[in-house]
Biotite code that builds the C-alpha atoms (Angstrom):
import biotite.structure as struc

atoms = struc.array([
    struc.Atom([17.086, -12.704, 32.353], chain_id="A", res_id=1, res_name="MET", atom_name="CA", element="C"),
    struc.Atom([16.083, -13.614, 28.798], chain_id="A", res_id=2, res_name="THR", atom_name="CA", element="C"),
    struc.Atom([13.563, -15.938, 28.963], chain_id="A", res_id=3, res_name="ILE", atom_name="CA", element="C"),
    struc.Atom([13.806, -17.945, 25.553], chain_id="A", res_id=4, res_name="GLU", atom_name="CA", element="C"),
    struc.Atom([10.736, -20.063, 24.308], chain_id="A", res_id=5, res_name="ALA", atom_name="CA", element="C"),
    struc.Atom([9.275, -22.645, 26.394], chain_id="A", res_id=6, res_name="ILE", atom_name="CA", element="C"),
    struc.Atom([9.782, -26.025, 25.250], chain_id="A", res_id=7, res_name="ASN", atom_name="CA", element="C"),
    struc.Atom([7.152, -28.726, 24.587], chain_id="A", res_id=8, res_name="LEU", atom_name="CA", element="C"),
    struc.Atom([8.053, -31.101, 27.345], chain_id="A", res_id=9, res_name="SER", atom_name="CA", element="C"),
    struc.Atom([8.796, -28.553, 30.141], chain_id="A", res_id=10, res_name="ALA", atom_name="CA", element="C"),
    struc.Atom([5.035, -27.942, 29.764], chain_id="A", res_id=11, res_name="LEU", atom_name="CA", element="C"),
    struc.Atom([4.511, -31.743, 31.469], chain_id="A", res_id=12, res_name="ASN", atom_name="CA", element="C"),
    struc.Atom([7.127, -31.763, 33.464], chain_id="A", res_id=13, res_name="GLN", atom_name="CA", element="C"),
    struc.Atom([5.543, -28.664, 35.134], chain_id="A", res_id=14, res_name="TYR", atom_name="CA", element="C"),
    struc.Atom([2.069, -29.711, 35.166], chain_id="A", res_id=15, res_name="THR", atom_name="CA", element="C"),
    struc.Atom([3.236, -33.217, 36.411], chain_id="A", res_id=16, res_name="TYR", atom_name="CA", element="C"),
    struc.Atom([5.470, -31.146, 39.057], chain_id="A", res_id=17, res_name="CYS", atom_name="CA", element="C"),
    struc.Atom([7.092, -27.714, 39.383], chain_id="A", res_id=18, res_name="PRO", atom_name="CA", element="C"),
    struc.Atom([9.573, -29.007, 41.126], chain_id="A", res_id=19, res_name="ARG", atom_name="CA", element="C"),
    struc.Atom([10.450, -31.685, 39.079], chain_id="A", res_id=20, res_name="ARG", atom_name="CA", element="C"),
    struc.Atom([10.544, -28.802, 35.743], chain_id="A", res_id=21, res_name="CYS", atom_name="CA", element="C"),
    struc.Atom([12.812, -26.755, 37.491], chain_id="A", res_id=22, res_name="GLY", atom_name="CA", element="C"),
    struc.Atom([15.085, -28.917, 38.708], chain_id="A", res_id=23, res_name="LEU", atom_name="CA", element="C"),
    struc.Atom([15.532, -30.092, 35.033], chain_id="A", res_id=24, res_name="ILE", atom_name="CA", element="C"),
    struc.Atom([15.075, -25.998, 33.395], chain_id="A", res_id=25, res_name="TYR", atom_name="CA", element="C"),
    struc.Atom([16.300, -24.423, 35.987], chain_id="A", res_id=26, res_name="LEU", atom_name="CA", element="C"),
    struc.Atom([19.324, -26.840, 37.663], chain_id="A", res_id=27, res_name="GLU", atom_name="CA", element="C"),
    struc.Atom([20.018, -28.653, 33.826], chain_id="A", res_id=28, res_name="GLY", atom_name="CA", element="C"),
    struc.Atom([19.473, -31.655, 36.567], chain_id="A", res_id=29, res_name="GLU", atom_name="CA", element="C"),
    struc.Atom([17.935, -35.106, 35.653], chain_id="A", res_id=30, res_name="PHE", atom_name="CA", element="C"),
    struc.Atom([18.639, -38.957, 36.713], chain_id="A", res_id=31, res_name="ASP", atom_name="CA", element="C"),
    struc.Atom([17.067, -41.964, 35.006], chain_id="A", res_id=32, res_name="GLN", atom_name="CA", element="C"),
    struc.Atom([15.463, -44.723, 36.420], chain_id="A", res_id=33, res_name="ASN", atom_name="CA", element="C"),
    struc.Atom([12.918, -47.611, 34.675], chain_id="A", res_id=34, res_name="VAL", atom_name="CA", element="C"),
    struc.Atom([10.031, -45.842, 33.489], chain_id="A", res_id=35, res_name="HIS", atom_name="CA", element="C"),
    struc.Atom([12.218, -42.814, 32.294], chain_id="A", res_id=36, res_name="THR", atom_name="CA", element="C"),
    struc.Atom([14.259, -45.801, 30.681], chain_id="A", res_id=37, res_name="ALA", atom_name="CA", element="C"),
    struc.Atom([11.277, -47.400, 29.228], chain_id="A", res_id=38, res_name="ARG", atom_name="CA", element="C"),
    struc.Atom([9.759, -43.930, 27.838], chain_id="A", res_id=39, res_name="GLY", atom_name="CA", element="C"),
    struc.Atom([12.910, -43.106, 25.833], chain_id="A", res_id=40, res_name="ASN", atom_name="CA", element="C"),
    struc.Atom([13.337, -46.535, 24.459], chain_id="A", res_id=41, res_name="ALA", atom_name="CA", element="C"),
    struc.Atom([9.783, -45.871, 22.980], chain_id="A", res_id=42, res_name="GLU", atom_name="CA", element="C"),
    struc.Atom([10.604, -42.189, 21.676], chain_id="A", res_id=43, res_name="HIS", atom_name="CA", element="C"),
    struc.Atom([13.913, -44.246, 20.144], chain_id="A", res_id=44, res_name="GLU", atom_name="CA", element="C"),
    struc.Atom([11.280, -45.880, 17.414], chain_id="A", res_id=45, res_name="ARG", atom_name="CA", element="C"),
    struc.Atom([9.838, -42.824, 16.247], chain_id="A", res_id=46, res_name="VAL", atom_name="CA", element="C"),
    struc.Atom([12.417, -40.163, 16.480], chain_id="A", res_id=47, res_name="ASP", atom_name="CA", element="C"),
    struc.Atom([14.290, -40.563, 12.717], chain_id="A", res_id=48, res_name="CYS", atom_name="CA", element="C"),
    struc.Atom([13.532, -37.400, 11.457], chain_id="A", res_id=49, res_name="ALA", atom_name="CA", element="C"),
    struc.Atom([12.191, -38.994, 8.817], chain_id="A", res_id=50, res_name="ALA", atom_name="CA", element="C"),
    struc.Atom([9.033, -38.513, 6.369], chain_id="A", res_id=51, res_name="HIS", atom_name="CA", element="C"),
    struc.Atom([6.823, -42.276, 5.536], chain_id="A", res_id=52, res_name="VAL", atom_name="CA", element="C"),
    struc.Atom([4.047, -43.057, 4.061], chain_id="A", res_id=53, res_name="ALA", atom_name="CA", element="C"),
    struc.Atom([1.463, -44.432, 6.541], chain_id="A", res_id=54, res_name="GLY", atom_name="CA", element="C"),
    struc.Atom([-1.998, -46.743, 6.483], chain_id="A", res_id=55, res_name="LYS", atom_name="CA", element="C"),
    struc.Atom([-4.378, -45.467, 4.298], chain_id="A", res_id=56, res_name="ASP", atom_name="CA", element="C"),
    struc.Atom([-2.828, -42.229, 2.007], chain_id="A", res_id=57, res_name="GLY", atom_name="CA", element="C"),
    struc.Atom([-1.446, -40.451, 5.487], chain_id="A", res_id=58, res_name="ALA", atom_name="CA", element="C"),
    struc.Atom([1.889, -38.966, 5.193], chain_id="A", res_id=59, res_name="ARG", atom_name="CA", element="C"),
    struc.Atom([3.476, -39.540, 8.514], chain_id="A", res_id=60, res_name="LEU", atom_name="CA", element="C"),
    struc.Atom([6.632, -36.710, 9.972], chain_id="A", res_id=61, res_name="ASP", atom_name="CA", element="C"),
    struc.Atom([8.162, -38.193, 12.516], chain_id="A", res_id=62, res_name="TYR", atom_name="CA", element="C"),
    struc.Atom([9.790, -35.875, 15.144], chain_id="A", res_id=63, res_name="ALA", atom_name="CA", element="C"),
    struc.Atom([8.954, -32.913, 13.535], chain_id="A", res_id=64, res_name="LEU", atom_name="CA", element="C"),
    struc.Atom([9.948, -29.253, 14.734], chain_id="A", res_id=65, res_name="PRO", atom_name="CA", element="C"),
    struc.Atom([7.268, -27.018, 15.654], chain_id="A", res_id=66, res_name="VAL", atom_name="CA", element="C"),
    struc.Atom([7.117, -23.681, 17.053], chain_id="A", res_id=67, res_name="TRP", atom_name="CA", element="C"),
    struc.Atom([4.896, -20.662, 17.867], chain_id="A", res_id=68, res_name="SER", atom_name="CA", element="C"),
    struc.Atom([6.234, -17.285, 17.857], chain_id="A", res_id=69, res_name="GLN", atom_name="CA", element="C"),
    struc.Atom([2.659, -16.153, 19.361], chain_id="A", res_id=70, res_name="ALA", atom_name="CA", element="C"),
    struc.Atom([2.279, -18.476, 21.937], chain_id="A", res_id=71, res_name="ALA", atom_name="CA", element="C"),
    struc.Atom([6.638, -18.854, 22.585], chain_id="A", res_id=72, res_name="GLY", atom_name="CA", element="C"),
    struc.Atom([6.427, -22.663, 22.431], chain_id="A", res_id=73, res_name="LEU", atom_name="CA", element="C"),
    struc.Atom([8.974, -24.686, 21.182], chain_id="A", res_id=74, res_name="ILE", atom_name="CA", element="C"),
    struc.Atom([9.491, -28.665, 21.016], chain_id="A", res_id=75, res_name="GLY", atom_name="CA", element="C"),
    struc.Atom([8.843, -32.068, 18.255], chain_id="A", res_id=76, res_name="LYS", atom_name="CA", element="C"),
    struc.Atom([6.134, -33.908, 17.614], chain_id="A", res_id=77, res_name="CYS", atom_name="CA", element="C"),
    struc.Atom([6.684, -37.613, 17.385], chain_id="A", res_id=78, res_name="ASP", atom_name="CA", element="C"),
    struc.Atom([4.384, -38.187, 14.926], chain_id="A", res_id=79, res_name="VAL", atom_name="CA", element="C"),
    struc.Atom([2.100, -35.347, 12.854], chain_id="A", res_id=80, res_name="VAL", atom_name="CA", element="C"),
    struc.Atom([-0.201, -37.830, 10.491], chain_id="A", res_id=81, res_name="GLU", atom_name="CA", element="C"),
    struc.Atom([-0.853, -35.281, 7.310], chain_id="A", res_id=82, res_name="HIS", atom_name="CA", element="C"),
    struc.Atom([-3.792, -36.820, 5.853], chain_id="A", res_id=83, res_name="TRP", atom_name="CA", element="C"),
    struc.Atom([-5.174, -36.511, 1.845], chain_id="A", res_id=84, res_name="PRO", atom_name="CA", element="C"),
    struc.Atom([-8.033, -33.466, 2.787], chain_id="A", res_id=85, res_name="ASP", atom_name="CA", element="C"),
    struc.Atom([-5.274, -31.404, 4.691], chain_id="A", res_id=86, res_name="GLY", atom_name="CA", element="C"),
    struc.Atom([-5.933, -32.373, 8.217], chain_id="A", res_id=87, res_name="THR", atom_name="CA", element="C"),
    struc.Atom([-3.030, -32.622, 10.799], chain_id="A", res_id=88, res_name="LEU", atom_name="CA", element="C"),
    struc.Atom([-3.063, -35.253, 13.466], chain_id="A", res_id=89, res_name="PHE", atom_name="CA", element="C"),
    struc.Atom([-0.377, -35.090, 16.307], chain_id="A", res_id=90, res_name="PRO", atom_name="CA", element="C"),
    struc.Atom([0.268, -38.163, 18.295], chain_id="A", res_id=91, res_name="VAL", atom_name="CA", element="C"),
    struc.Atom([2.397, -38.187, 21.385], chain_id="A", res_id=92, res_name="GLU", atom_name="CA", element="C"),
    struc.Atom([3.953, -41.852, 22.465], chain_id="A", res_id=93, res_name="TYR", atom_name="CA", element="C"),
    struc.Atom([3.983, -42.379, 25.951], chain_id="A", res_id=94, res_name="LYS", atom_name="CA", element="C"),
    struc.Atom([5.425, -45.627, 27.433], chain_id="A", res_id=95, res_name="HIS", atom_name="CA", element="C"),
    struc.Atom([2.406, -46.612, 30.147], chain_id="A", res_id=96, res_name="GLY", atom_name="CA", element="C"),
    struc.Atom([-0.664, -47.774, 29.922], chain_id="A", res_id=97, res_name="PRO", atom_name="CA", element="C"),
    struc.Atom([-3.889, -46.140, 28.766], chain_id="A", res_id=98, res_name="ARG", atom_name="CA", element="C"),
    struc.Atom([-4.858, -43.425, 30.790], chain_id="A", res_id=99, res_name="ARG", atom_name="CA", element="C"),
    struc.Atom([-5.782, -40.112, 31.045], chain_id="A", res_id=100, res_name="LYS", atom_name="CA", element="C"),
    struc.Atom([-2.684, -37.735, 32.198], chain_id="A", res_id=101, res_name="TRP", atom_name="CA", element="C"),
    struc.Atom([-3.336, -33.518, 31.932], chain_id="A", res_id=102, res_name="LEU", atom_name="CA", element="C"),
    struc.Atom([0.441, -33.223, 31.750], chain_id="A", res_id=103, res_name="ASN", atom_name="CA", element="C"),
    struc.Atom([0.437, -35.339, 28.638], chain_id="A", res_id=104, res_name="ASP", atom_name="CA", element="C"),
    struc.Atom([-2.951, -33.890, 27.293], chain_id="A", res_id=105, res_name="ASP", atom_name="CA", element="C"),
    struc.Atom([-1.302, -30.132, 27.539], chain_id="A", res_id=106, res_name="LEU", atom_name="CA", element="C"),
    struc.Atom([2.087, -31.457, 25.984], chain_id="A", res_id=107, res_name="GLN", atom_name="CA", element="C"),
    struc.Atom([-0.192, -32.712, 23.330], chain_id="A", res_id=108, res_name="LEU", atom_name="CA", element="C"),
    struc.Atom([-2.421, -29.575, 23.171], chain_id="A", res_id=109, res_name="THR", atom_name="CA", element="C"),
    struc.Atom([0.673, -27.451, 22.485], chain_id="A", res_id=110, res_name="ALA", atom_name="CA", element="C"),
    struc.Atom([1.978, -29.159, 19.766], chain_id="A", res_id=111, res_name="GLN", atom_name="CA", element="C"),
    struc.Atom([-1.479, -28.821, 17.779], chain_id="A", res_id=112, res_name="ALA", atom_name="CA", element="C"),
    struc.Atom([-1.128, -24.247, 19.094], chain_id="A", res_id=113, res_name="ILE", atom_name="CA", element="C"),
    struc.Atom([2.326, -24.899, 17.046], chain_id="A", res_id=114, res_name="CYS", atom_name="CA", element="C"),
    struc.Atom([0.856, -26.635, 14.056], chain_id="A", res_id=115, res_name="LEU", atom_name="CA", element="C"),
    struc.Atom([-1.844, -24.666, 13.512], chain_id="A", res_id=116, res_name="GLU", atom_name="CA", element="C"),
    struc.Atom([0.855, -21.294, 13.398], chain_id="A", res_id=117, res_name="GLU", atom_name="CA", element="C"),
    struc.Atom([3.115, -23.641, 11.557], chain_id="A", res_id=118, res_name="MET", atom_name="CA", element="C"),
    struc.Atom([0.998, -24.656, 8.663], chain_id="A", res_id=119, res_name="PHE", atom_name="CA", element="C"),
    struc.Atom([-1.947, -22.271, 8.747], chain_id="A", res_id=120, res_name="ASP", atom_name="CA", element="C"),
    struc.Atom([-4.754, -24.499, 9.943], chain_id="A", res_id=121, res_name="ARG", atom_name="CA", element="C"),
    struc.Atom([-7.076, -25.906, 12.805], chain_id="A", res_id=122, res_name="PRO", atom_name="CA", element="C"),
    struc.Atom([-6.094, -29.163, 14.080], chain_id="A", res_id=123, res_name="VAL", atom_name="CA", element="C"),
    struc.Atom([-8.974, -29.769, 16.804], chain_id="A", res_id=124, res_name="PRO", atom_name="CA", element="C"),
    struc.Atom([-7.857, -33.414, 17.601], chain_id="A", res_id=125, res_name="THR", atom_name="CA", element="C"),
    struc.Atom([-4.885, -36.107, 17.913], chain_id="A", res_id=126, res_name="GLY", atom_name="CA", element="C"),
    struc.Atom([-4.153, -38.301, 20.158], chain_id="A", res_id=127, res_name="ALA", atom_name="CA", element="C"),
    struc.Atom([-1.494, -40.292, 23.225], chain_id="A", res_id=128, res_name="ILE", atom_name="CA", element="C"),
    struc.Atom([-0.104, -43.664, 21.782], chain_id="A", res_id=129, res_name="TYR", atom_name="CA", element="C"),
    struc.Atom([0.102, -45.612, 25.717], chain_id="A", res_id=130, res_name="HIS", atom_name="CA", element="C"),
    struc.Atom([2.922, -48.201, 24.622], chain_id="A", res_id=131, res_name="ALA", atom_name="CA", element="C"),
    struc.Atom([2.031, -50.528, 27.197], chain_id="A", res_id=132, res_name="SER", atom_name="CA", element="C"),
    struc.Atom([-0.956, -50.811, 26.110], chain_id="A", res_id=133, res_name="SER", atom_name="CA", element="C"),
    struc.Atom([-0.526, -50.751, 22.100], chain_id="A", res_id=134, res_name="ARG", atom_name="CA", element="C"),
    struc.Atom([-4.021, -48.308, 21.985], chain_id="A", res_id=135, res_name="ARG", atom_name="CA", element="C"),
    struc.Atom([-4.733, -44.498, 21.255], chain_id="A", res_id=136, res_name="ARG", atom_name="CA", element="C"),
    struc.Atom([-6.241, -41.954, 23.089], chain_id="A", res_id=137, res_name="ARG", atom_name="CA", element="C"),
    struc.Atom([-7.498, -39.221, 21.428], chain_id="A", res_id=138, res_name="GLU", atom_name="CA", element="C"),
    struc.Atom([-7.444, -35.671, 22.366], chain_id="A", res_id=139, res_name="VAL", atom_name="CA", element="C"),
    struc.Atom([-10.080, -33.061, 21.856], chain_id="A", res_id=140, res_name="SER", atom_name="CA", element="C"),
    struc.Atom([-7.943, -29.403, 21.897], chain_id="A", res_id=141, res_name="PHE", atom_name="CA", element="C"),
    struc.Atom([-10.781, -27.516, 23.961], chain_id="A", res_id=142, res_name="THR", atom_name="CA", element="C"),
    struc.Atom([-10.610, -23.588, 25.153], chain_id="A", res_id=143, res_name="PRO", atom_name="CA", element="C"),
    struc.Atom([-10.142, -24.828, 28.579], chain_id="A", res_id=144, res_name="GLU", atom_name="CA", element="C"),
    struc.Atom([-6.453, -26.905, 27.224], chain_id="A", res_id=145, res_name="LEU", atom_name="CA", element="C"),
    struc.Atom([-5.336, -24.168, 25.066], chain_id="A", res_id=146, res_name="ARG", atom_name="CA", element="C"),
    struc.Atom([-5.898, -21.855, 27.425], chain_id="A", res_id=147, res_name="ALA", atom_name="CA", element="C"),
    struc.Atom([-4.402, -23.911, 30.229], chain_id="A", res_id=148, res_name="LEU", atom_name="CA", element="C"),
    struc.Atom([-1.243, -23.816, 27.976], chain_id="A", res_id=149, res_name="VAL", atom_name="CA", element="C"),
    struc.Atom([-0.608, -20.105, 27.910], chain_id="A", res_id=150, res_name="ALA", atom_name="CA", element="C"),
    struc.Atom([-1.412, -20.284, 31.779], chain_id="A", res_id=151, res_name="GLN", atom_name="CA", element="C"),
    struc.Atom([1.320, -22.864, 32.173], chain_id="A", res_id=152, res_name="THR", atom_name="CA", element="C"),
    struc.Atom([4.114, -21.145, 29.635], chain_id="A", res_id=153, res_name="ALA", atom_name="CA", element="C"),
    struc.Atom([3.990, -18.031, 32.107], chain_id="A", res_id=154, res_name="GLU", atom_name="CA", element="C"),
    struc.Atom([3.977, -19.562, 35.151], chain_id="A", res_id=155, res_name="ALA", atom_name="CA", element="C"),
    struc.Atom([6.993, -22.076, 33.458], chain_id="A", res_id=156, res_name="ILE", atom_name="CA", element="C"),
    struc.Atom([8.828, -18.353, 32.717], chain_id="A", res_id=157, res_name="ARG", atom_name="CA", element="C"),
    struc.Atom([7.824, -16.703, 35.795], chain_id="A", res_id=158, res_name="ALA", atom_name="CA", element="C"),
    struc.Atom([9.866, -19.719, 37.356], chain_id="A", res_id=159, res_name="MET", atom_name="CA", element="C"),
    struc.Atom([13.088, -19.419, 35.170], chain_id="A", res_id=160, res_name="LEU", atom_name="CA", element="C"),
    struc.Atom([13.108, -15.782, 35.771], chain_id="A", res_id=161, res_name="THR", atom_name="CA", element="C"),
    struc.Atom([12.753, -15.464, 39.473], chain_id="A", res_id=162, res_name="SER", atom_name="CA", element="C"),
    struc.Atom([15.447, -18.494, 39.522], chain_id="A", res_id=163, res_name="GLY", atom_name="CA", element="C"),
    struc.Atom([14.063, -20.008, 42.150], chain_id="A", res_id=164, res_name="ARG", atom_name="CA", element="C"),
    struc.Atom([13.547, -23.832, 42.544], chain_id="A", res_id=165, res_name="LEU", atom_name="CA", element="C"),
    struc.Atom([9.546, -24.537, 44.198], chain_id="A", res_id=166, res_name="PRO", atom_name="CA", element="C"),
    struc.Atom([9.369, -26.298, 46.691], chain_id="A", res_id=167, res_name="PRO", atom_name="CA", element="C"),
    struc.Atom([8.367, -30.353, 46.442], chain_id="A", res_id=168, res_name="PRO", atom_name="CA", element="C"),
    struc.Atom([5.107, -31.735, 46.569], chain_id="A", res_id=169, res_name="VAL", atom_name="CA", element="C"),
    struc.Atom([5.860, -34.729, 48.647], chain_id="A", res_id=170, res_name="ASN", atom_name="CA", element="C"),
    struc.Atom([2.765, -36.597, 47.742], chain_id="A", res_id=171, res_name="ASP", atom_name="CA", element="C"),
    struc.Atom([2.376, -39.867, 45.731], chain_id="A", res_id=172, res_name="GLN", atom_name="CA", element="C"),
    struc.Atom([3.507, -38.356, 42.420], chain_id="A", res_id=173, res_name="ARG", atom_name="CA", element="C"),
    struc.Atom([7.195, -38.574, 44.005], chain_id="A", res_id=174, res_name="CYS", atom_name="CA", element="C"),
    struc.Atom([7.367, -41.818, 44.765], chain_id="A", res_id=175, res_name="ARG", atom_name="CA", element="C"),
    struc.Atom([8.393, -43.082, 41.267], chain_id="A", res_id=176, res_name="GLU", atom_name="CA", element="C"),
    struc.Atom([10.609, -39.431, 39.812], chain_id="A", res_id=177, res_name="CYS", atom_name="CA", element="C"),
    struc.Atom([13.574, -40.025, 38.802], chain_id="A", res_id=178, res_name="SER", atom_name="CA", element="C"),
    struc.Atom([14.755, -37.585, 40.184], chain_id="A", res_id=179, res_name="LEU", atom_name="CA", element="C"),
    struc.Atom([13.429, -38.280, 43.676], chain_id="A", res_id=180, res_name="LYS", atom_name="CA", element="C"),
    struc.Atom([17.151, -38.646, 45.430], chain_id="A", res_id=181, res_name="ASP", atom_name="CA", element="C"),
    struc.Atom([17.774, -35.630, 44.016], chain_id="A", res_id=182, res_name="LEU", atom_name="CA", element="C"),
    struc.Atom([14.898, -33.054, 45.302], chain_id="A", res_id=183, res_name="CYS", atom_name="CA", element="C"),
    struc.Atom([14.569, -35.078, 48.857], chain_id="A", res_id=184, res_name="GLN", atom_name="CA", element="C"),
    struc.Atom([11.156, -33.976, 49.342], chain_id="A", res_id=185, res_name="PRO", atom_name="CA", element="C"),
    struc.Atom([10.584, -35.911, 52.670], chain_id="A", res_id=186, res_name="GLU", atom_name="CA", element="C"),
    struc.Atom([13.802, -34.241, 54.587], chain_id="A", res_id=187, res_name="ALA", atom_name="CA", element="C"),
    struc.Atom([12.380, -30.570, 52.807], chain_id="A", res_id=188, res_name="ILE", atom_name="CA", element="C"),
    struc.Atom([9.543, -30.847, 54.302], chain_id="A", res_id=189, res_name="ALA", atom_name="CA", element="C"),
    struc.Atom([10.577, -32.109, 57.865], chain_id="A", res_id=190, res_name="ALA", atom_name="CA", element="C"),
    struc.Atom([12.963, -29.283, 57.936], chain_id="A", res_id=191, res_name="ARG", atom_name="CA", element="C"),
    struc.Atom([9.566, -26.874, 56.986], chain_id="A", res_id=192, res_name="THR", atom_name="CA", element="C"),
    struc.Atom([7.621, -28.724, 59.401], chain_id="A", res_id=193, res_name="LYS", atom_name="CA", element="C"),
    struc.Atom([10.245, -27.503, 62.250], chain_id="A", res_id=194, res_name="GLN", atom_name="CA", element="C"),
    struc.Atom([10.276, -24.295, 61.012], chain_id="A", res_id=195, res_name="ARG", atom_name="CA", element="C"),
    struc.Atom([7.135, -24.021, 61.658], chain_id="A", res_id=196, res_name="ALA", atom_name="CA", element="C"),
    struc.Atom([7.095, -25.350, 64.985], chain_id="A", res_id=197, res_name="LEU", atom_name="CA", element="C"),
    struc.Atom([9.752, -23.364, 66.404], chain_id="A", res_id=198, res_name="ARG", atom_name="CA", element="C"),
    struc.Atom([8.313, -20.487, 65.117], chain_id="A", res_id=199, res_name="ASP", atom_name="CA", element="C"),
    struc.Atom([5.250, -21.060, 67.162], chain_id="A", res_id=200, res_name="THR", atom_name="CA", element="C"),
    struc.Atom([7.265, -22.389, 70.254], chain_id="A", res_id=201, res_name="LEU", atom_name="CA", element="C"),
    struc.Atom([7.230, -19.226, 72.421], chain_id="A", res_id=202, res_name="PHE", atom_name="CA", element="C"),
    struc.Atom([3.679, -17.229, 70.451], chain_id="A", res_id=203, res_name="ASP", atom_name="CA", element="C"),
    struc.Atom([1.102, -17.608, 72.627], chain_id="A", res_id=204, res_name="PRO", atom_name="CA", element="C"),
    struc.Atom([-1.126, -17.834, 69.666], chain_id="A", res_id=205, res_name="ASN", atom_name="CA", element="C"),
    struc.Atom([0.598, -20.723, 68.389], chain_id="A", res_id=206, res_name="GLY", atom_name="CA", element="C"),
    struc.Atom([0.813, -22.924, 71.526], chain_id="A", res_id=207, res_name="ALA", atom_name="CA", element="C"),
    struc.Atom([-1.911, -25.823, 72.043], chain_id="A", res_id=208, res_name="MET", atom_name="CA", element="C"),
    struc.Atom([-4.549, -25.132, 74.803], chain_id="A", res_id=209, res_name="ASP", atom_name="CA", element="C"),
])
């Protein structure tokens, strides 16, 4: 199986939950809930593929397609600010309140990696715009985040190559996931527990004292 470049949003999904990423990118499943609907509404505001003049002399690129051949990544930036001194500053829109999430930071770091290759200049920082709070949270693209982008992309490639759906996490992440009904984390966890009990039922080493 030949794996194409990894979509930037897949990095976000995998870091949040590998099984969710697999359901979307391996099995082509997706469903909406109130959180994804709000997120889509926020992205519609910036997803117009336009070049406009911003404040303080920056030029803004909306819905800018980006890619990195070296890293094997492809996707789109919500907004890229082009400053007069040549600085590139990517901004990713998220619908929730201002909070730090590793999966969001990883997606933004991957955008920076793509921009650096495309424009041949360093992109040291960017920001997540949290729509509910109407505030930005600046993100520094550290060596650790950049390394994690590469590791996560390889993990996604391995998953897609194997064709195997990762097991459910069955924790607090599942409560508001739009794919919970498709994933069925509680049912699968219960079956796994039943199999484990069955396998040790007649095992003297696994029996309880």
